[in-house]
C-alpha positions, -999 to 999 in steps of 0.1 A, spaced: -361 -409 -235 -346 -381 -255 -366 -354 -273 -353 -325 -294 -366 -291 -306 -350 -261 -322 -352 -226 -309 -331 -194 -310 -313 -169 -288 -305 -133 -297 -270 -120 -305 -266 -84 -318 -292 -80 -345 -293 -117 -353 -307 -149 -338 -285 -179 -333 -299 -215 -334 -302 -234 -302 -309 -271 -300 -330 -282 -270 -324 -318 -259 -345 -334 -231 -334 -365 -212 -359 -382 -189 -349 -410 -166 -358 -426 -133 -345 -409 -103 -351 -381 -78 -376 -357 -94 -358 -326 -105 -353 -305 -136 -318 -292 -145 -309 -269 -174 -273 -270 -187 -256 -252 -216 -247 -217 -203 -282 -204 -195 -287 -169 -180 -310 -162 -152 -341 -157 -174 -335 -191 -190 -328 -209 -157 -361 -195 -143 -379 -210 -173 -381 -243 -154 -408 -230 -131 -427 -212 -159 -426 -243 -182 -436 -267 -154 -466 -246 -144 -477 -240 -180 -476 -277 -189 -497 -286 -159 -522 -258 -163 -527 -267 -200 -538 -302 -190 -506 -322 -199 -490 -347 -175 -456 -341 -160 -447 -373 -141 -421 -370 -113 -388 -379 -131 -352 -367 -133 -351 -343 -163 -320 -328 -179 -324 -301 -204 -293 -294 -226 -291 -263 -247 -266 -268 -275 -241 -255 -285 -227 -256 -249 -203 -226 -255 -230 -202 -266 -246 -181 -239 -284 -184 -239 -302 -152 -229 -337 -138 -230 -372 -153 -229 -371 -170 -263 -366 -206 -252 -397 -214 -231 -420 -227 -259 -394 -250 -273 -385 -264 -239 -421 -271 -230 -430 -288 -263 -398 -309 -261 -408 -319 -225 -443 -329 -237 -427 -350 -264 -403 -366 -240 -432 -378 -219 -449 -393 -249 -477 -369 -253 -464 -355 -287 -448 -374 -315 -410 -365 -319 -413 -360 -356 -438 -331 -352 -410 -310 -338 -386 -316 -366 -379 -288 -392 -397 -263 -370 -383 -233 -352 -401 -226 -319 -398 -193 -299 -419 -177 -272 -422 -169 -235 -447 -189 -215 -470 -175 -188 -480 -197 -159 -513 -204 -175 -497 -215 -207 -502 -182 -227 -474 -174 -252 -461 -140 -246 -442 -118 -271 -404 -118 -275 -379 -93 -287 -364 -98 -322 -392 -118 -338 -381 -106 -373 -346 -119 -367 -360 -153 -356 -380 -155 -388 -349 -146 -408 -330 -175 -390 -358 -198 -399 -355 -189 -436 -317 -195 -434 -323 -230 -417 -349 -238 -444 -374 -250 -417 -410 -259 -425 -424 -232 -403 -416 -209 -375 -439 -208 -344 -440 -173 -328 -462 -155 -304 -492 -139 -320 -479 -104 -312 -448 -110 -332 -461 -132 -361 -475 -105 -384 -444 -85 -384 -422 -116 -389 -445 -126 -418 -436 -94 -436 -402 -109 -443 -420 -131 -468 -393 -159 -469 -407 -184 -443 -441 -197 -431 -449 -180 -397 -475 -196 -374 -490 -174 -347 -496 -192 -314 -513 -177 -283 -510 -206 -260 -491 -238 -254 -523 -259 -259 -529 -242 -292 -494 -250 -303 -498 -287 -295 -531 -288 -313 -514 -273 -344 -485 -297 -343 -507 -328 -339 -530 -316 -367 -561 -315 -345 -565 -278 -351 -540 -264 -377 -533 -227 -375 -532 -207 -407 -500 -188 -413 -497 -152 -404 -501 -127 -433 -482 -95 -436 -499 -62 -439 -491 -35 -465 -483 -8 -440 -469 -9 -405 -485 2 -373 -466 15 -344 -457 50 -331 -458 79 -356 -446 113 -349 -471 142 -352 -469 156 -388 -448 187 -390 -442 207 -421 -414 230 -433 -439 257 -441 -444 262 -404 -408 276 -401 -409 314 -404 -378 330 -419 -344 311 -416 -339 310 -454 -303 298 -450 -312 270 -425 -341 258 -447 -317 257 -477 -293 237 -456 -320 212 -446 -327 206 -483 -290 201 -491 -286 177 -461 -317 157 -473 -306 156 -509 -270 144 -503 -272 126 -469 -250 152 -452 -245 159 -415 -257 192 -402 -249 215 -373 -271 245 -363 -255 273 -343 -277 299 -328 -292 315 -297 -320 299 -277 -354 302 -294 -341 306 -329 -358 275 -342 -330 249 -343 -350 221 -329 -380 230 -350 -358 228 -381 -343 195 -372 -377 178 -366 -386 186 -402 -357 168 -419 -373 133 -419 -402 148 -439 -378 158 -467 -362 124 -470 -375 98 -496 -397 70 -484 -381 39 -471 -374 12 -496 -385 -24 -488 -350 -34 -479 -346 -3 -456 -379 -11 -439 -368 -46 -431 -335 -33 -417 -351 -6 -396 -379 -30 -383 -353 -56 -374 -334 -31 -353 -364 -18 -335 -378 -53 -329 -349 -58 -304 -359 -28 -283 -395 -38 -276 -415 -71 -275 -446 -52 -286 -442 -55 -323 -461 -36 -349 -484 -54 -373 -459 -50 -402 -428 -33 -414 -420 2 -401 -424 27 -430 -414 60 -414 -378 71 -412 -368 72 -375 -360 104 -356 -341 99 -324 -332 127 -300 -312 113 -270 -307 134 -239 -273 151 -236 -266 130 -205 -268 97 -225 -239 73 -219 -216 61 -246 -231 26 -245 -266 40 -249 -256 62 -278 -234 38 -297 -246 4 -284 -231 -21 -260 -237 -39 -227 -226 -75 -220 -251 -87 -246 -245 -62 -275 -276 -41 -281 -282 -13 -306 -277 22 -294 -294 54 -304 -273 58 -336 -284 24 -348 -321 30 -338 -318 61 -361 -305 40 -390 -317 54 -424 -332 84 -405 -321 113 -383 -301 114 -351 -307 148 -334 -281 159 -309 -295 190 -292 -271 210 -270 -242 192 -286 -214 206 -262 -233 193 -232 -229 156 -244 -201 136 -227 -168 140 -246 -163 102 -248 -198 97 -262 -192 123 -289 -158 109 -299 -173 74 -302 -195 88 -330 -165 94 -352 -161 58 -366 -198 53 -373 -200 86 -391 -172 75 -414 -182 39 -419 -220 38 -414 -218 10 -389 -209 2 -353 -188 -28 -343 -191 -39 -307 -165 -64 -295 -171 -86 -264 -154 -116 -250 -181 -139 -264 -180 -124 -299 -184 -93 -321 -216 -77 -332 -220 -52 -360 -250 -27 -361 -259 -5 -391 -256 32 -384 -261 51 -417 -278 82 -403 -281 119 -409 -267 137 -379 -284 170 -370 -267 187 -341 -276 220 -324 -256 243 -301 -256 278 -287 -228 301 -298 -215 305 -262 -223 294 -227 -250 320 -221 -263 316 -257 -264 352 -267 -231 358 -285 -239 376 -317 -275 381 -307 -285 418 -311 -314 414 -287 -294 405 -256 -260 412 -242 -235 384 -241 -219 380 -207 -192 355 -217 -156 363 -219 -135 352 -250 -119 325 -228 -153 312 -218 -165 311 -254 -133 293 -264 -137 267 -237 -173 262 -247 -165 255 -283 -135 232 -274 -160 207 -259 -165 196 -295 -132 183 -310 -119 193 -344 -121 158 -359 -158 155 -350 -165 189 -366 -147 178 -397 -172 150 -401 -201 175 -401 -206 188 -436 -227 219 -430 -222 244 -402 -251 268 -403 -256 299 -382 -293 303 -372 -299 339 -360 -329 349 -339 -361 354 -359 -373 390 -363 -409 401 -358 -412 409 -395 -401 374 -404 -426 359 -379 -454 379 -396 -442 371 -431 -458 346 -455 -451 309 -450 -423 293 -469 -423 262 -492 -439 231 -478 -421 199 -470 -438 182 -500 -424 208 -524 -388 205 -511 -391 167 -509 -398 167 -547 -365 184 -554 -347 162 -529 -362 131 -547 -349 143 -581 -314 149 -567 -315 114 -551 -324 99 -585 -295 116 -601 -272 101 -575 -287 66 -579 -280 67 -616 -245 80 -610 -235 54 -584 -254 25 -599 -279 -1 -585 -252 -21 -567 -242 8 -544 -256 3 -509 -256 40 -500 -261 60 -532 -257 95 -517 -230 121 -522 -220 121 -485 -209 85 -488 -185 90 -517 -151 74 -514 -118 89 -527 -121 72 -561 -157 84 -566 -148 119 -554 -121 123 -581 -145 109 -608 -176 129 -600 -163 161 -585 -143 176 -613 -139 214 -611 -135 240 -638 -104 263 -635 -123 291 -616 -138 267 -591 -105 250 -585 -88 284 -579 -115 294 -554 -111 261 -535 -73 264 -534 -76 299 -521 -101 289 -494 -78 260 -483 -49 283 -478 -66 313 -461 -91 293 -439 -66 266 -428 -90 238 -439 -81 202 -431 -81 176 -459 -113 162 -445 -130 196 -446 -119 200 -482 -135 167 -490 -168 177 -473 -169 209 -493 -166 189 -525 -193 166 -515 -217 194 -506 -208 212 -539 -217 179 -557 -251 179 -540 -257 216 -549 -249 208 -585 -274 179 -584 -301 201 -570 -294 226 -598 -293 198 -625 -257 205 -634 -231 179 -642 -199 199 -636 -191 218 -604 -187 255 -608 -175 283 -587 -210 291 -575 -214 256 -559 -179 258 -544 -185 293 -530 -218 282 -514 -203 250 -500 -175 271 -483 -202 294 -469 -217 264 -451 -185 259 -431 -191 285 -405 -168 272 -378 -139 267 -403 -145 304 -415 -141 315 -379 -171 339 -383 -183 335 -347 
């Protein structure tokens, strides 16, 4: 007898459909799985066999072949247990075959029949919507988050026996309902008013938030670079519904312990300088999202930038330009979103005290030059704002607090609204930092004085064409914050001032 069920296996940020076919025949009692299963899928034989028996179902001694189609797709992870078990129960005549039709079944089984959570539950629900199935059966821990997608009926199951009772109609399970806000981890609240002094750096944070620009802080240890970077997410607008779905989908592949709903906070990721290229960008034999994709729509903070591996930093160049990461493997290609705001921090030299009046720098000019050369010119060109962060003085520490994050966030929101109107509702990334060449010519027109100033800066500072483009984009954001349509010399001069490494001031 042949029984069939539909399940899914992860690939990148998506789930691919897998058809489970069970053939039961007379012969030596054995259970064989074919169809390119990985170790976790092959081991499901023992989990499924124990779960079926411990839930009170019969498993007569027969020769069983389990085929996972399509045969050329590698099946990985713990998603297939529930579908295999239900198809086996159907093959032995304890469940009508039609009850498994038009249903997508995913979940890991414990030996006692409990259904354990899986990774990528939101992607499974999305696949169910694409396949137009009647309902998707998911572990209870994944169901509420998957239900937030709103396009498919999601049934939470906690055990194999409960799933059978639902399919037979003995005890139907009501569909999971989404919650308005997401649970999950939240960072402690931090506010920009807690930063004393650093007026230029605070201004740079506002510009970066308003235009989606990348930012580099350069200053001695203890000057507040990390403190400033951690306050950038609080200046960004709230996530839209589409952004919440995208962020939640990415993070659902990193942990099987899903939140109750969609994630609502913009992510802040701060990888260690020793992070590998695969961990930063994404990779492995089964493509998984890296830190830059986990920070999608949020902030990726690279502290001690020169200490990162050179190959890892150079791998950032393509994502910074295109807003996505493409991972190619022999079995296929996966694309991950990576539209982030990069905030990097570095010391001015190896000892960290070059230009610091409090301490004497012990680095030779050659040492300083070698230290700075750890960061390539092409990567620096892709960072819009180079900001010097000097040590805070005692008078600044005792001074009154600055503006709060809420106050600055209001100005950022107004500037973002201007950009949304400018680029239109069809633009996927309506921020100045993402402007292409055509948009740059249309929206960054200069008056004669501003053009003359920019030409002079290009010649005297030896700017690259990419640096020139970054200056124009930052100037456009400055004009938006000021509520001006045309770029003037004031905006150009301020944007040039934020290219510290190009100006060779250090």
